[in-house]
C-alpha positions in Angstrom: 45.6 16.9 -62.9 44.2 20.4 -62.9 40.7 19.1 -63.8 40.9 16.4 -61.2 41.8 18.9 -58.5 38.9 21.1 -59.6 36.5 18.2 -59.5 37.6 17.0 -56.0 37.4 20.6 -54.7 33.9 21.1 -56.0 32.9 17.9 -54.3 34.5 19.0 -51.1 32.9 22.4 -51.3 29.3 21.3 -51.7 29.6 18.2 -49.5 31.1 20.2 -46.7 28.3 22.7 -47.1 25.7 19.9 -46.8 27.4 18.1 -43.9 27.9 21.2 -41.8 24.5 22.7 -42.5 22.7 19.4 -41.7 25.0 18.4 -38.9 24.8 21.7 -37.2 21.2 22.5 -38.1 20.3 23.0 -34.4 21.9 26.4 -34.7 18.9 27.4 -36.8 16.8 27.5 -33.7 19.5 29.2 -31.6 20.8 32.7 -31.7 22.5 34.8 -34.3 26.0 34.2 -32.9 25.6 30.4 -33.1 24.2 30.5 -36.7 26.9 32.9 -37.8 29.4 30.6 -36.2 28.2 27.8 -38.5 28.5 29.9 -41.6 32.0 31.0 -40.6 33.0 27.4 -39.9 31.8 26.4 -43.4 33.7 29.3 -45.0 36.9 28.2 -43.3 36.4 24.6 -44.2 35.8 25.5 -47.8 38.9 27.7 -47.9 41.0 24.9 -46.4 39.9 22.7 -49.3 40.5 25.5 -51.7 44.1 25.8 -50.5 45.0 22.1 -50.1 42.8 20.5 -52.8 42.5 23.1 -55.6 45.9 24.6 -54.8 44.8 28.3 -54.3 45.8 30.3 -51.3 43.6 33.3 -50.4 45.4 36.4 -49.2 44.0 39.7 -47.8 45.8 43.0 -48.3 45.0 46.3 -46.6 44.4 44.7 -43.1 44.4 48.2 -41.6 41.2 49.0 -43.6 39.3 45.8 -42.6 36.4 47.0 -40.5 35.8 45.4 -37.1 32.5 47.2 -36.3 29.6 48.6 -38.2 30.6 49.5 -41.7 29.5 49.6 -45.4 31.7 47.5 -47.7 31.5 47.7 -51.5 33.3 44.7 -53.1 34.2 43.8 -56.7 32.3 40.6 -57.5 33.8 38.0 -59.8 32.6 34.7 -58.4 31.5 32.6 -55.5 34.8 33.0 -53.8 33.9 36.5 -52.9 31.2 35.4 -50.5 33.3 32.7 -48.9 36.4 34.8 -48.4 34.6 37.9 -47.0 32.7 35.6 -44.6 36.0 34.3 -43.3 37.6 37.8 -43.0 34.9 40.0 -41.5 33.6 39.5 -37.9 29.8 39.7 -38.6 29.2 40.1 -42.3 25.7 40.9 -43.8 25.4 40.5 -47.5 23.0 42.3 -49.8 22.0 39.5 -52.1 19.3 38.5 -54.5 16.2 37.0 -52.9 16.5 33.8 -55.0 19.7 32.8 -53.0 17.7 32.5 -49.8 15.7 29.6 -51.3 18.8 27.5 -51.8 19.1 24.4 -49.6 21.6 24.7 -46.7 23.2 28.1 -47.5 19.8 29.7 -47.9 18.6 28.4 -44.5 21.5 30.1 -42.7 21.2 33.2 -44.9 17.7 33.7 -43.6 18.7 32.9 -40.0 21.6 35.3 -40.0 19.4 38.0 -41.5 21.2 38.6 -44.7 19.5 41.4 -46.8 17.5 39.7 -49.5 16.5 42.0 -52.4 13.7 41.4 -54.8 15.2 42.6 -58.1 11.7 43.1 -59.5 10.6 45.3 -56.6 12.2 48.5 -58.0 11.7 51.5 -55.7 10.1 49.4 -52.9 13.0 46.9 -53.0 15.4 49.8 -52.7 13.6 51.3 -49.7 13.4 47.8 -48.0 17.1 47.3 -48.6 18.0 50.6 -47.0 15.8 50.0 -44.0 17.2 46.5 -43.4 20.8 47.8 -43.8 20.1 50.5 -41.3 18.9 47.9 -38.8 21.9 45.6 -39.4 24.3 48.5 -39.1 22.8 49.3 -35.7 23.6 45.7 -34.7 27.3 46.4 -35.4 27.5 44.4 -38.6 29.4 44.9 -41.8 27.0 45.5 -44.7 28.5 44.1 -47.9 27.2 45.0 -51.3 28.5 44.2 -54.7 28.1 47.5 -56.6 27.6 45.8 -60.0 24.7 43.7 -58.6 26.0 40.4 -60.0 29.1 38.6 -60.9 31.2 40.4 -63.5 33.4 38.5 -66.0 37.1 39.0 -65.5 38.1 42.2 -67.2 34.6 43.2 -68.2 33.6 46.8 -68.5 32.1 47.8 -65.0 28.4 48.6 -64.6 27.8 50.0 -61.2 24.2 50.1 -60.0 22.4 52.7 -57.9 22.0 50.5 -54.8 25.4 51.3 -53.4 24.8 55.1 -53.7 21.5 54.7 -51.8 23.1 52.8 -49.0 26.0 55.3 -48.8 23.7 58.3 -48.7 21.2 56.8 -46.2 23.6 55.1 -43.8 25.9 58.1 -43.5 29.0 56.0 -42.9 32.3 55.7 -44.7 32.4 53.1 -47.5 35.2 50.6 -47.6 36.0 49.5 -51.2 37.4 46.0 -51.9 39.3 45.0 -55.0 39.9 41.4 -56.1 41.1 39.1 -58.8 39.0 36.2 -57.6 37.6 35.4 -61.0 40.9 34.3 -62.2 41.2 31.7 -59.5 37.6 30.5 -59.4 36.3 30.8 -62.9 32.7 30.3 -63.8 33.7 27.7 -66.3 36.7 25.5 -66.7 39.4 24.3 -64.3 40.8 26.2 -61.3 44.5 27.2 -61.7 46.9 27.0 -58.9 48.0 30.3 -57.4 47.1 33.1 -55.0 43.7 34.9 -55.0 43.8 38.4 -53.5 41.3 40.5 -51.7 42.5 44.1 -51.1 40.7 46.4 -48.7 41.2 49.9 -49.8 41.2 53.2 -47.9 37.6 54.1 -46.9 35.7 56.8 -48.8 34.5 59.3 -46.2 30.8 59.8 -45.6 29.0 62.8 -46.9 30.0 63.0 -50.6 27.4 63.8 -53.2 26.2 60.9 -55.3 28.1 61.6 -58.5 31.6 62.2 -57.0 31.1 59.2 -54.7 30.2 56.8 -57.6 33.2 58.1 -59.6 35.6 57.7 -56.7 34.2 54.2 -55.8 34.5 52.9 -59.3 37.9 54.4 -59.8 39.3 52.9 -56.6 37.9 49.4 -57.1 38.6 49.1 -60.8 42.1 50.5 -60.6 43.1 48.2 -57.8 41.3 45.2 -59.3 42.9 45.8 -62.7 46.3 46.0 -61.1 45.7 42.6 -59.5 44.6 41.2 -62.8 47.6 42.5 -64.7 49.9 40.9 -62.1 48.4 37.6 -63.3 48.8 38.4 -66.9 45.1 39.1 -67.4 43.7 41.9 -69.6 42.5 44.9 -67.6 39.4 45.3 -69.8 37.4 43.3 -72.3 36.3 45.2 -75.5 32.7 46.3 -75.5 30.4 44.2 -77.6 
């Protein structure tokens, strides 16, 4: 039964993406508000299927810390659910994502239209400068800049590896940083069936602007990992995997 639910949800997820993207493709020649509306609609439709087909409810904790205006958000990243849930929660999200994702059918079209920040991982220093410049522009538009500090999906319980991109954004944007913890990897694993339960995203107290790089990175990792580990332990998951 679990495998059947997972299969049906995966079909729902990608089919709804295709139908909404193609059916509402006129939004691609309209304004940002219309295109973002399509993306948010898809996220809500996907989460509806996630709840009623896969059997997983998504809850958000720390509502008082959810930004409604321009902000820098640093989220733990354990899977595709992180994109979907944050799109549904935040009013005008702008993800920092790898450039390859913008080449995907459907989702990539709207990623380009809604001006997500695509980063060329092989660009090194230039890519970092371009990311900061784009983030500054999007912040001026009142958007929430979302970056996954580890740069890619982390296996549940894996030893964290925070990259310098978040420190560069924090320094250059000069705004508080809102950490987000999650246990999403338990409820949408990269392989295998999806278990029934409650996936949690917890918005934590913002880190004030102006800290030096080293203390900021220590504080950010401590907050995100402590809260994420607490969520994992509630689900009977190990807080850490052993290093290889």
